[in-house]
N, CA, C and O atoms as CSV, one atom per row, in Angstrom:
chain,resi,resn,atom,element,x,y,z
A,1,UNK,N,N,39.349,7.115,-54.661
A,1,UNK,CA,C,39.190,5.405,-54.395
A,1,UNK,C,C,38.255,5.096,-56.404
A,1,UNK,O,O,37.862,4.015,-56.843
A,2,UNK,N,N,38.209,6.214,-56.984
A,2,UNK,CA,C,37.280,5.515,-58.206
A,2,UNK,C,C,38.166,6.535,-58.782
A,2,UNK,O,O,38.064,7.750,-58.950
A,3,UNK,N,N,39.239,5.486,-59.079
A,3,UNK,CA,C,40.456,5.372,-60.591
A,3,UNK,C,C,39.801,5.168,-61.553
A,3,UNK,O,O,39.085,4.178,-61.397
A,4,UNK,N,N,39.698,5.640,-62.497
A,4,UNK,CA,C,39.433,4.462,-63.948
A,4,UNK,C,C,39.046,5.517,-64.608
A,4,UNK,O,O,38.569,6.494,-64.031
A,5,UNK,N,N,39.295,5.408,-66.627
A,5,UNK,CA,C,39.132,6.166,-67.826
A,5,UNK,C,C,38.412,6.496,-68.422
A,5,UNK,O,O,38.272,7.415,-69.229
A,6,UNK,N,N,37.585,5.345,-67.869
A,6,UNK,CA,C,35.880,6.326,-68.861
A,6,UNK,C,C,35.749,6.139,-68.255
A,6,UNK,O,O,35.565,5.033,-67.748
A,7,UNK,N,N,35.754,7.659,-67.678
A,7,UNK,CA,C,34.582,9.212,-66.860
A,7,UNK,C,C,35.369,10.113,-66.130
A,7,UNK,O,O,35.815,9.523,-65.147
A,8,UNK,N,N,35.669,11.062,-66.166
A,8,UNK,CA,C,36.452,12.660,-66.305
A,8,UNK,C,C,35.972,12.842,-64.266
A,8,UNK,O,O,34.907,12.967,-63.662
A,9,UNK,N,N,37.431,12.761,-63.846
A,9,UNK,CA,C,38.170,13.602,-64.500
A,9,UNK,C,C,39.693,13.089,-65.270
A,9,UNK,O,O,40.632,13.560,-65.912
A,10,UNK,N,N,38.943,11.128,-64.418
A,10,UNK,CA,C,40.745,10.802,-64.715
A,10,UNK,C,C,41.035,10.510,-66.652
A,10,UNK,O,O,42.049,10.696,-67.324
A,11,UNK,N,N,39.957,10.110,-66.961
A,11,UNK,CA,C,39.859,9.812,-69.221
A,11,UNK,C,C,40.483,10.881,-69.390
A,11,UNK,O,O,41.310,10.697,-70.283
A,12,UNK,N,N,40.547,12.437,-68.801
A,12,UNK,CA,C,40.531,13.711,-68.897
A,12,UNK,C,C,42.214,13.411,-69.378
A,12,UNK,O,O,42.915,13.492,-70.387
A,13,UNK,N,N,42.299,13.100,-68.240
A,13,UNK,CA,C,44.231,12.583,-67.847
A,13,UNK,C,C,44.532,11.930,-68.886
A,13,UNK,O,O,44.988,12.422,-69.918
A,14,UNK,N,N,44.279,10.696,-68.674
A,14,UNK,CA,C,44.494,9.530,-69.796
A,14,UNK,C,C,44.499,9.511,-71.459
A,14,UNK,O,O,45.259,8.859,-72.174
A,15,UNK,N,N,42.961,10.813,-72.053
A,15,UNK,CA,C,43.205,11.569,-73.634
A,15,UNK,C,C,44.331,12.430,-73.874
A,15,UNK,O,O,44.770,12.503,-75.022
A,16,UNK,N,N,45.169,13.484,-72.388
A,16,UNK,CA,C,46.102,13.931,-72.795
A,16,UNK,C,C,47.467,13.103,-73.551
A,16,UNK,O,O,48.035,13.252,-74.632
A,17,UNK,N,N,47.751,11.726,-71.837
A,17,UNK,CA,C,48.252,11.749,-72.604
A,17,UNK,C,C,48.302,11.097,-73.600
A,17,UNK,O,O,49.332,11.298,-74.244
A,18,UNK,N,N,47.193,9.933,-74.286
A,18,UNK,CA,C,47.060,9.666,-75.098
A,18,UNK,C,C,47.775,10.451,-76.560
A,18,UNK,O,O,48.294,9.952,-77.559
A,19,UNK,N,N,47.518,11.963,-76.136
A,19,UNK,CA,C,47.857,13.030,-77.817
A,19,UNK,C,C,49.105,13.315,-77.689
A,19,UNK,O,O,49.727,13.637,-78.701
A,20,UNK,N,N,49.651,13.272,-76.636
A,20,UNK,CA,C,50.494,13.616,-76.221
A,20,UNK,C,C,51.975,12.134,-77.205
A,20,UNK,O,O,52.949,12.445,-77.890
A,21,UNK,N,N,51.394,10.381,-76.752
A,21,UNK,CA,C,52.365,9.769,-77.415
A,21,UNK,C,C,51.883,9.591,-79.448
A,21,UNK,O,O,52.370,8.894,-80.338
A,22,UNK,N,N,50.502,10.823,-79.429
A,22,UNK,CA,C,50.734,10.931,-80.751
A,22,UNK,C,C,51.200,11.770,-81.440
A,22,UNK,O,O,51.383,11.575,-82.642
A,23,UNK,N,N,51.544,13.059,-80.751
A,23,UNK,CA,C,51.812,14.531,-81.438
A,23,UNK,C,C,53.001,14.179,-82.251
A,23,UNK,O,O,53.238,14.330,-83.449
A,24,UNK,N,N,54.220,13.267,-80.512
A,24,UNK,CA,C,55.165,12.798,-80.209
A,24,UNK,C,C,55.806,11.194,-80.941
A,24,UNK,O,O,55.502,10.061,-80.566
A,25,UNK,N,N,57.150,11.735,-82.534
A,25,UNK,CA,C,57.470,10.108,-82.610
A,25,UNK,C,C,58.136,9.057,-80.912
A,25,UNK,O,O,58.864,9.832,-80.293
A,26,UNK,N,N,58.082,8.266,-80.487
A,26,UNK,CA,C,58.870,7.742,-80.373
A,26,UNK,C,C,58.373,8.470,-78.338
A,26,UNK,O,O,59.280,8.936,-77.648
A,27,UNK,N,N,57.437,8.421,-77.989
A,27,UNK,CA,C,56.899,9.215,-76.953
A,27,UNK,C,C,55.724,8.459,-75.968
A,27,UNK,O,O,54.569,8.521,-76.388
A,28,UNK,N,N,56.007,7.632,-74.465
A,28,UNK,CA,C,55.202,6.882,-74.393
A,28,UNK,C,C,54.625,7.563,-72.899
A,28,UNK,O,O,55.329,8.450,-72.415
A,29,UNK,N,N,54.229,7.438,-72.668
A,29,UNK,CA,C,53.622,8.507,-71.554
A,29,UNK,C,C,52.783,7.010,-70.795
A,29,UNK,O,O,52.052,6.257,-71.438
A,30,UNK,N,N,53.058,6.882,-69.583
A,30,UNK,CA,C,52.292,6.033,-68.425
A,30,UNK,C,C,52.016,6.702,-67.343
A,30,UNK,O,O,53.093,7.006,-66.832
A,31,UNK,N,N,50.957,7.179,-66.588
A,31,UNK,CA,C,49.844,7.259,-66.544
A,31,UNK,C,C,49.320,6.565,-64.524
A,31,UNK,O,O,48.235,6.865,-64.027
A,32,UNK,N,N,50.599,5.510,-63.617
A,32,UNK,CA,C,50.000,5.333,-62.268
A,32,UNK,C,C,48.948,5.981,-61.834
A,32,UNK,O,O,49.183,7.123,-61.441
A,33,UNK,N,N,47.727,5.573,-61.771
A,33,UNK,CA,C,45.891,6.329,-60.892
A,33,UNK,C,C,47.299,6.539,-59.631
A,33,UNK,O,O,47.813,7.651,-59.756
A,34,UNK,N,N,48.174,5.370,-58.112
A,34,UNK,CA,C,48.061,5.051,-57.087
A,34,UNK,C,C,46.808,3.812,-56.503
A,34,UNK,O,O,45.879,3.208,-57.039
A,35,UNK,N,N,47.467,3.873,-54.994
A,35,UNK,CA,C,46.921,3.200,-54.856
A,35,UNK,C,C,46.092,3.205,-52.908
A,35,UNK,O,O,46.348,2.505,-51.929
A,36,UNK,N,N,44.851,4.619,-53.178
A,36,UNK,CA,C,44.370,5.037,-52.280
A,36,UNK,C,C,44.129,4.378,-50.354
A,36,UNK,O,O,43.938,4.848,-49.232
A,37,UNK,N,N,44.360,2.656,-51.227
A,37,UNK,CA,C,44.429,1.455,-49.719
A,37,UNK,C,C,44.911,1.256,-49.135
A,37,UNK,O,O,44.784,0.390,-48.269
A,38,UNK,N,N,46.389,2.576,-49.491
A,38,UNK,CA,C,48.434,2.177,-49.239
A,38,UNK,C,C,48.384,3.112,-47.866
A,38,UNK,O,O,47.919,4.221,-47.602
A,39,UNK,N,N,49.038,2.181,-47.196
A,39,UNK,CA,C,49.749,3.058,-45.501
A,39,UNK,C,C,50.428,3.726,-45.564
A,39,UNK,O,O,50.783,4.452,-44.634
A,40,UNK,N,N,50.999,3.733,-47.035
A,40,UNK,CA,C,52.682,5.425,-47.041
A,40,UNK,C,C,51.745,6.051,-47.398
A,40,UNK,O,O,50.519,6.016,-47.299
A,41,UNK,N,N,52.752,6.836,-47.981
A,41,UNK,CA,C,51.999,8.330,-47.937
A,41,UNK,C,C,52.199,8.572,-49.414
A,41,UNK,O,O,51.432,9.224,-50.122
A,42,UNK,N,N,53.487,7.885,-49.865
A,42,UNK,CA,C,54.018,8.319,-50.983
A,42,UNK,C,C,53.827,7.293,-52.739
A,42,UNK,O,O,54.465,7.089,-53.772
A,43,UNK,N,N,52.381,6.896,-52.031
A,43,UNK,CA,C,51.996,5.691,-53.968
A,43,UNK,C,C,50.973,6.754,-53.895
A,43,UNK,O,O,49.967,6.463,-53.247
A,44,UNK,N,N,51.015,7.654,-54.304
A,44,UNK,CA,C,50.096,8.706,-55.256
A,44,UNK,C,C,50.051,8.888,-56.495
A,44,UNK,O,O,51.222,8.732,-56.840
A,45,UNK,N,N,49.402,9.138,-57.475
A,45,UNK,CA,C,49.166,8.957,-58.482
A,45,UNK,C,C,51.252,9.181,-60.355
A,45,UNK,O,O,51.885,8.216,-60.784
A,46,UNK,N,N,51.374,9.968,-60.570
A,46,UNK,CA,C,52.711,9.880,-60.920
A,46,UNK,C,C,52.748,8.899,-61.993
A,46,UNK,O,O,52.423,7.719,-62.128
A,47,UNK,N,N,53.471,10.188,-62.996
A,47,UNK,CA,C,53.521,10.212,-64.895
A,47,UNK,C,C,55.063,9.321,-64.996
A,47,UNK,O,O,56.137,9.274,-64.396
A,48,UNK,N,N,54.398,8.691,-66.136
A,48,UNK,CA,C,57.192,8.286,-66.384
A,48,UNK,C,C,56.183,8.562,-68.334
A,48,UNK,O,O,55.088,8.142,-68.707
A,49,UNK,N,N,57.516,9.643,-69.258
A,49,UNK,CA,C,57.377,9.265,-69.442
A,49,UNK,C,C,59.200,9.586,-70.425
A,49,UNK,O,O,60.191,10.315,-70.471
A,50,UNK,N,N,58.681,8.651,-70.887
A,50,UNK,CA,C,59.697,7.671,-72.020
A,50,UNK,C,C,60.127,8.555,-73.659
A,50,UNK,O,O,59.946,8.107,-74.791
A,51,UNK,N,N,60.504,9.400,-73.414
A,51,UNK,CA,C,61.338,10.312,-74.453
A,51,UNK,C,C,62.338,9.693,-75.655
A,51,UNK,O,O,62.659,10.616,-76.405
A,52,UNK,N,N,63.000,8.256,-76.117
A,52,UNK,CA,C,63.903,7.579,-75.961
A,52,UNK,C,C,65.241,9.234,-76.528
A,52,UNK,O,O,65.347,9.955,-77.521
A,53,UNK,N,N,65.845,9.123,-75.408
A,53,UNK,CA,C,66.900,9.648,-75.273
A,53,UNK,C,C,66.907,11.832,-75.335
A,53,UNK,O,O,67.765,12.676,-75.078
A,54,UNK,N,N,65.162,11.900,-75.908
A,54,UNK,CA,C,65.746,12.865,-75.832
A,54,UNK,C,C,64.625,13.715,-74.117
A,54,UNK,O,O,63.440,13.506,-73.858
A,55,UNK,N,N,65.598,14.584,-73.351
A,55,UNK,CA,C,65.076,14.637,-71.953
A,55,UNK,C,C,64.154,16.173,-71.870
A,55,UNK,O,O,63.055,16.332,-71.339
A,56,UNK,N,N,64.466,16.549,-72.130
A,56,UNK,CA,C,63.620,17.768,-72.742
A,56,UNK,C,C,62.369,17.638,-72.683
A,56,UNK,O,O,61.402,17.864,-71.956
A,57,UNK,N,N,62.788,17.022,-74.078
A,57,UNK,CA,C,60.354,16.625,-74.159
A,57,UNK,C,C,60.044,15.647,-73.136
A,57,UNK,O,O,58.920,16.100,-72.920
A,58,UNK,N,N,60.140,14.531,-72.214
A,58,UNK,CA,C,60.091,14.228,-71.350
A,58,UNK,C,C,59.812,15.365,-70.396
A,58,UNK,O,O,58.642,15.495,-70.036
A,59,UNK,N,N,60.346,15.861,-70.125
A,59,UNK,CA,C,60.180,16.913,-68.884
A,59,UNK,C,C,59.673,18.326,-68.889
A,59,UNK,O,O,59.644,19.152,-67.977
A,60,UNK,N,N,59.099,18.436,-70.720
A,60,UNK,CA,C,58.302,18.493,-70.759
A,60,UNK,C,C,56.792,17.988,-70.646
A,60,UNK,O,O,55.854,18.365,-69.945
A,61,UNK,N,N,56.935,16.903,-71.690
A,61,UNK,CA,C,55.393,16.163,-71.167
A,61,UNK,C,C,55.022,15.865,-69.901
A,61,UNK,O,O,53.885,16.139,-69.514
A,62,UNK,N,N,55.635,15.462,-69.362
A,62,UNK,CA,C,55.347,15.324,-67.656
A,62,UNK,C,C,55.527,17.008,-66.982
A,62,UNK,O,O,54.550,17.730,-66.783
A,63,UNK,N,N,56.454,17.278,-66.796
A,63,UNK,CA,C,55.845,19.010,-65.798
A,63,UNK,C,C,54.375,18.962,-66.848
A,63,UNK,O,O,53.611,18.199,-66.257
A,64,UNK,N,N,53.562,19.552,-68.375
A,64,UNK,CA,C,52.483,19.542,-68.742
A,64,UNK,C,C,51.455,18.491,-67.842
A,64,UNK,O,O,50.571,18.857,-67.068
A,65,UNK,N,N,51.652,17.765,-68.013
A,65,UNK,CA,C,50.911,16.329,-67.446
A,65,UNK,C,C,50.136,16.958,-66.087
A,65,UNK,O,O,48.975,17.203,-65.760
A,66,UNK,N,N,51.928,17.107,-65.293
A,66,UNK,CA,C,51.864,17.384,-63.788
A,66,UNK,C,C,50.319,18.650,-63.577
A,66,UNK,O,O,49.267,18.506,-62.955
A,67,UNK,N,N,50.732,19.564,-64.231
A,67,UNK,CA,C,50.010,21.196,-63.984
A,67,UNK,C,C,48.531,20.053,-64.437
A,67,UNK,O,O,47.836,19.511,-63.577
A,68,UNK,N,N,48.458,19.998,-64.962
A,68,UNK,CA,C,46.617,18.526,-65.407
A,68,UNK,C,C,46.536,18.311,-64.433
A,68,UNK,O,O,45.542,18.598,-63.767
A,69,UNK,N,N,47.838,17.565,-63.867
A,69,UNK,CA,C,46.562,16.877,-62.965
A,69,UNK,C,C,46.687,17.342,-61.457
A,69,UNK,O,O,46.169,16.705,-60.539
A,70,UNK,N,N,47.580,18.769,-61.232
A,70,UNK,CA,C,47.183,19.647,-60.515
A,70,UNK,C,C,46.107,21.153,-60.265
A,70,UNK,O,O,45.794,21.880,-59.322
A,71,UNK,N,N,45.774,21.035,-61.940
A,71,UNK,CA,C,44.580,21.386,-61.646
A,71,UNK,C,C,43.818,21.159,-61.298
A,71,UNK,O,O,43.286,21.916,-60.486
A,72,UNK,N,N,43.225,19.958,-61.662
A,72,UNK,CA,C,41.557,19.019,-61.482
A,72,UNK,C,C,41.888,18.231,-59.918
A,72,UNK,O,O,41.343,17.243,-59.426
A,73,UNK,N,N,42.751,18.906,-59.504
A,73,UNK,CA,C,43.196,18.385,-58.205
A,73,UNK,C,C,42.197,17.787,-57.263
A,73,UNK,O,O,42.403,16.764,-56.610
A,74,UNK,N,N,40.742,18.731,-57.233
A,74,UNK,CA,C,39.842,19.368,-56.377
A,74,UNK,C,C,39.116,18.460,-57.659
A,74,UNK,O,O,39.857,19.058,-58.439
A,75,UNK,N,N,38.559,17.817,-58.302
A,75,UNK,CA,C,38.284,16.898,-59.007
A,75,UNK,C,C,38.125,15.367,-58.718
A,75,UNK,O,O,37.309,14.545,-58.300
A,76,UNK,N,N,39.525,15.498,-59.242
A,76,UNK,CA,C,39.671,13.758,-58.818
A,76,UNK,C,C,39.855,13.775,-57.858
A,76,UNK,O,O,40.575,12.788,-58.009
A,77,UNK,N,N,39.944,14.012,-56.543
A,77,UNK,CA,C,39.634,13.988,-55.153
A,77,UNK,C,C,38.363,14.002,-54.812
A,77,UNK,O,O,38.405,13.638,-53.637
A,78,UNK,N,N,36.514,14.313,-55.259
A,78,UNK,CA,C,35.848,14.638,-55.617
A,78,UNK,C,C,35.457,13.285,-55.946
A,78,UNK,O,O,34.956,12.548,-55.097
A,79,UNK,N,N,35.639,12.964,-57.007
A,79,UNK,CA,C,35.310,11.244,-58.074
A,79,UNK,C,C,36.148,10.590,-57.049
A,79,UNK,O,O,37.098,10.210,-57.733
A,80,UNK,N,N,36.468,10.103,-55.455
A,80,UNK,CA,C,36.745,9.017,-55.396
A,80,UNK,C,C,35.521,9.221,-54.742
A,80,UNK,O,O,35.081,8.071,-54.766
A,81,UNK,N,N,34.577,9.971,-54.112
A,81,UNK,CA,C,33.808,10.778,-52.759
A,81,UNK,C,C,32.860,9.364,-53.390
A,81,UNK,O,O,32.649,9.161,-54.586
A,82,UNK,N,N,32.380,8.492,-52.239
A,82,UNK,CA,C,31.170,7.740,-52.311
A,82,UNK,C,C,30.870,7.435,-51.503
A,82,UNK,O,O,31.611,7.299,-50.529
A,83,UNK,N,N,29.020,7.050,-51.510
A,83,UNK,CA,C,27.845,6.874,-49.624
A,83,UNK,C,C,29.250,6.186,-48.998
A,83,UNK,O,O,30.375,5.890,-49.400
A,84,UNK,N,N,28.613,6.134,-47.992
A,84,UNK,CA,C,29.326,5.807,-46.825
A,84,UNK,C,C,29.089,4.319,-46.499
A,84,UNK,O,O,28.640,3.824,-47.532
A,85,UNK,N,N,29.194,3.258,-45.418
A,85,UNK,CA,C,28.925,1.726,-45.817
A,85,UNK,C,C,27.216,1.584,-45.649
A,85,UNK,O,O,26.203,1.255,-46.266
A,86,UNK,N,N,27.806,2.197,-44.053
A,86,UNK,CA,C,26.145,1.862,-43.941
A,86,UNK,C,C,24.644,2.478,-45.265
A,86,UNK,O,O,23.667,1.909,-45.751
A,87,UNK,N,N,25.134,3.644,-45.361
A,87,UNK,CA,C,23.818,3.856,-46.739
A,87,UNK,C,C,24.122,2.209,-48.066
A,87,UNK,O,O,23.189,1.525,-48.488
A,88,UNK,N,N,25.267,2.032,-48.346
A,88,UNK,CA,C,25.545,1.169,-49.171
A,88,UNK,C,C,24.330,-0.052,-48.800
A,88,UNK,O,O,23.419,-0.404,-49.549
A,89,UNK,N,N,24.736,-0.748,-46.907
A,89,UNK,CA,C,23.877,-1.184,-47.224
A,89,UNK,C,C,22.684,-0.813,-46.832
A,89,UNK,O,O,22.160,-1.920,-46.709
A,90,UNK,N,N,21.416,0.383,-46.383
A,90,UNK,CA,C,20.848,0.224,-46.541
A,90,UNK,C,C,20.130,0.163,-48.116
A,90,UNK,O,O,19.255,-0.602,-48.523
A,91,UNK,N,N,20.687,1.018,-48.669
A,91,UNK,CA,C,20.295,0.944,-50.112
A,91,UNK,C,C,20.465,-0.833,-50.880
A,91,UNK,O,O,19.636,-1.211,-51.707
A,92,UNK,N,N,21.535,-1.656,-50.476
A,92,UNK,CA,C,21.007,-3.254,-50.822
A,92,UNK,C,C,19.990,-3.159,-50.529
A,92,UNK,O,O,19.097,-3.063,-51.371
A,93,UNK,N,N,19.700,-3.149,-48.906
A,93,UNK,CA,C,18.561,-3.908,-47.911
A,93,UNK,C,C,17.843,-3.378,-49.031
A,93,UNK,O,O,17.641,-4.230,-49.897
A,94,UNK,N,N,17.238,-1.834,-49.373
A,94,UNK,CA,C,15.713,-1.429,-50.047
A,94,UNK,C,C,15.635,-2.044,-51.112
A,94,UNK,O,O,14.708,-2.838,-51.272
A,95,UNK,N,N,16.552,-1.840,-52.071
A,95,UNK,CA,C,16.222,-3.073,-53.290
A,95,UNK,C,C,16.418,-4.864,-53.308
A,95,UNK,O,O,16.288,-5.534,-54.333
A,96,UNK,N,N,16.616,-5.197,-52.505
A,96,UNK,CA,C,15.706,-6.613,-52.578
A,96,UNK,C,C,14.505,-6.132,-51.477
A,96,UNK,O,O,13.417,-6.107,-52.052
A,97,UNK,N,N,14.442,-5.865,-50.498
A,97,UNK,CA,C,12.744,-5.450,-49.525
A,97,UNK,C,C,12.007,-5.274,-51.397
A,97,UNK,O,O,10.896,-5.802,-51.430
A,98,UNK,N,N,12.386,-4.732,-52.654
A,98,UNK,CA,C,11.458,-4.095,-53.282
A,98,UNK,C,C,12.149,-5.581,-54.429
A,98,UNK,O,O,13.082,-4.990,-54.973
A,99,UNK,N,N,12.167,-6.620,-54.844
A,99,UNK,CA,C,12.290,-7.146,-55.513
A,99,UNK,C,C,13.500,-7.605,-56.556
A,99,UNK,O,O,13.758,-8.408,-57.453
A,100,UNK,N,N,14.053,-6.509,-55.782
A,100,UNK,CA,C,15.743,-5.297,-57.890
A,100,UNK,C,C,16.663,-7.356,-56.567
A,100,UNK,O,O,16.634,-7.610,-55.362
A,101,UNK,N,N,17.065,-7.893,-57.406
A,101,UNK,CA,C,17.984,-8.690,-57.167
A,101,UNK,C,C,18.658,-9.643,-58.327
A,101,UNK,O,O,18.001,-10.445,-58.991
A,102,UNK,N,N,19.240,-9.555,-58.385
A,102,UNK,CA,C,20.635,-10.373,-56.739
A,102,UNK,C,C,20.250,-8.709,-56.768
A,102,UNK,O,O,19.386,-8.067,-57.365
A,103,UNK,N,N,21.561,-8.266,-55.618
A,103,UNK,CA,C,22.349,-6.864,-55.324
A,103,UNK,C,C,23.890,-7.796,-54.652
A,103,UNK,O,O,24.100,-8.658,-53.799
A,104,UNK,N,N,24.659,-7.033,-55.586
A,104,UNK,CA,C,25.899,-7.413,-54.942
A,104,UNK,C,C,26.899,-6.702,-55.312
A,104,UNK,O,O,27.467,-6.382,-56.356
A,105,UNK,N,N,27.033,-6.412,-53.453
A,105,UNK,CA,C,28.018,-5.423,-52.454
A,105,UNK,C,C,29.801,-6.253,-53.174
A,105,UNK,O,O,30.192,-7.410,-53.323
A,106,UNK,N,N,30.215,-5.303,-53.351
A,106,UNK,CA,C,31.552,-5.875,-53.257
A,106,UNK,C,C,32.707,-4.895,-52.367
A,106,UNK,O,O,32.645,-3.711,-52.035
A,107,UNK,N,N,33.752,-5.920,-52.149
A,107,UNK,CA,C,34.925,-5.738,-50.901
A,107,UNK,C,C,35.941,-5.053,-53.061
A,107,UNK,O,O,35.994,-5.723,-54.093
A,108,UNK,N,N,36.253,-4.220,-52.916
A,108,UNK,CA,C,37.499,-4.069,-54.284
A,108,UNK,C,C,38.073,-3.142,-53.691
A,108,UNK,O,O,38.364,-2.148,-54.358
A,109,UNK,N,N,38.570,-3.200,-51.590
A,109,UNK,CA,C,39.788,-2.505,-52.192
A,109,UNK,C,C,41.094,-3.347,-52.174
A,109,UNK,O,O,41.983,-2.962,-51.413
A,110,UNK,N,N,41.263,-4.234,-52.778
A,110,UNK,CA,C,42.293,-5.385,-52.347
A,110,UNK,C,C,42.565,-5.448,-51.838
A,110,UNK,O,O,43.588,-4.780,-51.981
A,111,UNK,N,N,42.578,-6.017,-50.522
A,111,UNK,CA,C,43.099,-6.533,-48.822
A,111,UNK,C,C,41.698,-7.353,-49.160
A,111,UNK,O,O,40.492,-7.200,-49.351
A,112,UNK,N,N,42.891,-8.463,-49.083
A,112,UNK,CA,C,41.276,-9.714,-48.602
A,112,UNK,C,C,41.187,-9.907,-47.091
A,112,UNK,O,O,42.210,-10.263,-46.507
A,113,UNK,N,N,40.170,-9.724,-46.468
A,113,UNK,CA,C,39.529,-9.588,-45.089
A,113,UNK,C,C,40.624,-8.348,-44.352
A,113,UNK,O,O,41.391,-8.736,-43.470
A,114,UNK,N,N,40.634,-7.050,-44.720
A,114,UNK,CA,C,40.501,-5.636,-44.586
A,114,UNK,C,C,39.692,-5.210,-44.419
A,114,UNK,O,O,39.566,-4.553,-43.385
A,115,UNK,N,N,38.644,-5.330,-45.345
A,115,UNK,CA,C,37.007,-4.636,-45.641
A,115,UNK,C,C,36.333,-5.041,-45.272
A,115,UNK,O,O,35.412,-4.990,-46.087
A,116,UNK,N,N,35.956,-5.668,-44.190
A,116,UNK,CA,C,34.690,-6.317,-43.285
A,116,UNK,C,C,34.245,-5.282,-42.883
A,116,UNK,O,O,33.070,-5.523,-43.161
A,117,UNK,N,N,34.217,-4.288,-42.439
A,117,UNK,CA,C,32.923,-3.358,-42.396
A,117,UNK,C,C,32.232,-3.477,-42.823
A,117,UNK,O,O,31.327,-2.977,-42.155
A,118,UNK,N,N,31.802,-3.943,-43.820
A,118,UNK,CA,C,31.150,-3.744,-44.938
A,118,UNK,C,C,29.957,-4.848,-44.116
A,118,UNK,O,O,29.065,-4.420,-43.384
A,119,UNK,N,N,30.153,-6.129,-44.386
A,119,UNK,CA,C,29.719,-6.202,-43.470
A,119,UNK,C,C,29.594,-6.589,-42.005
A,119,UNK,O,O,29.120,-7.718,-41.875
A,120,UNK,N,N,29.892,-5.958,-40.845
A,120,UNK,CA,C,29.732,-5.231,-40.137
A,120,UNK,C,C,28.165,-4.948,-40.183
A,120,UNK,O,O,27.160,-5.549,-39.804
A,121,UNK,N,N,28.385,-3.975,-40.704
A,121,UNK,CA,C,27.259,-3.125,-41.120
A,121,UNK,C,C,25.999,-3.822,-41.618
A,121,UNK,O,O,24.923,-3.263,-41.405
A,122,UNK,N,N,26.021,-4.725,-42.116
A,122,UNK,CA,C,25.309,-5.421,-42.951
A,122,UNK,C,C,24.081,-6.267,-42.048
A,122,UNK,O,O,22.897,-6.332,-42.380
A,123,UNK,N,N,25.030,-7.223,-40.165
A,123,UNK,CA,C,24.613,-7.224,-39.766
A,123,UNK,C,C,24.116,-6.488,-38.796
A,123,UNK,O,O,23.260,-6.722,-37.943
A,124,UNK,N,N,24.927,-5.335,-39.099
A,124,UNK,CA,C,24.164,-4.189,-37.775
A,124,UNK,C,C,22.896,-3.634,-37.612
A,124,UNK,O,O,22.109,-3.217,-36.761
A,125,UNK,N,N,23.119,-3.896,-39.352
A,125,UNK,CA,C,21.461,-3.375,-40.231
A,125,UNK,C,C,20.791,-4.240,-39.328
A,125,UNK,O,O,20.172,-3.880,-38.327
A,126,UNK,N,N,21.055,-6.197,-40.018
A,126,UNK,CA,C,19.642,-7.036,-39.432
A,126,UNK,C,C,19.569,-6.569,-40.987
A,126,UNK,O,O,18.592,-5.832,-41.119
A,127,UNK,N,N,20.408,-6.784,-42.450
A,127,UNK,CA,C,19.192,-6.250,-43.227
A,127,UNK,C,C,19.083,-8.038,-43.601
A,127,UNK,O,O,20.099,-8.727,-43.508
A,128,UNK,N,N,18.051,-8.507,-43.924
A,128,UNK,CA,C,16.911,-10.177,-44.528
A,128,UNK,C,C,17.885,-9.929,-46.049
A,128,UNK,O,O,18.110,-9.093,-46.924
A,129,UNK,N,N,18.212,-11.202,-45.646
A,129,UNK,CA,C,18.460,-11.977,-47.086
A,129,UNK,C,C,19.910,-12.029,-47.627
A,129,UNK,O,O,20.480,-12.590,-48.562
A,130,UNK,N,N,20.172,-11.381,-46.847
A,130,UNK,CA,C,21.808,-12.140,-47.480
A,130,UNK,C,C,22.559,-12.617,-46.941
A,130,UNK,O,O,22.735,-12.321,-45.759
A,131,UNK,N,N,23.569,-13.858,-47.771
A,131,UNK,CA,C,24.499,-14.016,-47.733
A,131,UNK,C,C,26.059,-13.938,-48.623
A,131,UNK,O,O,26.432,-13.393,-49.662
A,132,UNK,N,N,26.702,-14.818,-47.560
A,132,UNK,CA,C,27.959,-14.678,-48.213
A,132,UNK,C,C,28.729,-15.254,-47.799
A,132,UNK,O,O,29.861,-15.213,-48.283
């Protein structure tokens, strides 16, 4: 879920792609993180390598990137673990009670209206001071 290029292990894969591009002229490496909320099984991470007609180089780079990602798979999966929505609501409520405002809890799932679980939890915990 937390797929960004400003922290390990994701940043390390992006940097690896940039190093390949710096070493080889006319090589372009695109890194697609995937979409964790997808409702299809094959929407995961992938690499696209364009090597200006050099298929052997493209395969070598693609294989290297895939092996690097596979070696770090446990870290990549772990990087996506976040506290539960129940915890988010409770932590937000505690911050508000301590005067640490404003508190913003945002639905970042890119599915408007499909992630009402956070609002449901705020209502269930009867957390004061929330508005939406």
